[in-house]
N, C-alpha and C positions, 0 to 999 in steps of 0.2 A: 639601424641596419636598413638599407633600402629594400623595396621590394625585387629589385634586379640583382642584388649581390648574391654571389654565389657563396656557399659555404666555404670553399677552400680559400677565398678571398679573406676569412677572417683570420685574427690572428691565431696562433696554435693553440694558446692557453684556453680559448673561447670554444674551440673545437674539441679537446680533450676530455673536458669536463662532461658533454653529452655522451660522448661513447663511453667514459667509466661508468657512469650512471646504468646507460643501457646495459653494458655487461655484467654489472651487479645485479640488475633486475633479470637477465637472462638466467644467470646462476642461481637466484630465489625461485624462479618459477622451476628448475629443474629440481631444486630441493624439494619443491612443492610435489611434483611429478613421483619422485621417490617416496614421497610420504604416502601419497595416496596409493601407489603400489602395494605398501608396507599394512594398509587399512585392511581390516576384515569388513567388507560391505559387499553388496550384491554386484553382480558383474555390471549389470545397466549404469547403476550411478559410477562404478569406477571407470566404465567407457565415457560416459557423459562428462565426469570431472577431467578426463585426461584430454577430450577432445577441447573442452573449454580452455585448457592451460595452454594446447597446441595454438589455439586462436590467438591467444595473448601475446605468444611468442611470435607468432607470423607479423603480428600487427606490430609490436615492438622493433621487430628487426626491419620493417619496412619502412617505420618512421624515423627510427632514431639512426640505424645504420645506412639505410637507402635513400633517406631522405625525401620520402614521399609526402608531398603536401596536397592540401585539397583546393589549390588554386585551380588547377587546371582541370577538366573533364576526365582525361585519360586515368590519371591515380584513381579515381573515384569509381570508374569501370573496373580497374584492377582488384580494387579493395572488394567492390560487390562482387566480385565473380569469384575471389578467394573466399569469402564470406559464403557465399552459395555453396560454392564445393564443400566447404567444410560441415554446413548445416547437412546438406545431402549424405554425408559420410557418416555423421551422428546418427541421422534417422535407420541408414543402413546397417550400423553397426547393432543399434537397440534392437531394431527388428531381428538380426541373427542371432543376439542375446534371448529374445523372445522366443524365438523357433528352438534354440538348443534347450530350453527350460521347458518346452512342451513334449519333447520324446522322453 
C-alpha cells in the first residue's frame, strides 16, 4: 500500500479485519472495566484503573476506527491534548478521593 492510498481504496476484506479486531478489543476493555468495578479495592485504585482503561479505549477508537496516524502534526497534537486531559482528570479524581477520605 502506498503512502497516499486511502483506507476506503482497499479491498473490503482488508478493511473488515482491523475493524473486527478493534471491536473485540473494545468489548474486552469494557469487560475489564466491569471487572474493575466488581473488585474490592480502594477508590483511588479503582479510579486510576478506570481512567487507564478509558485512555486505552480512546486511543483504540482514534487509531482503529478513525484512522489517526502519526504522519502529520495535527493528529499528534490531538492525541497529546487528549492524553493531557485524561491525565488532569486522573489527578483531580485522585485528589477528590483523598479529600473524601480526610473527612
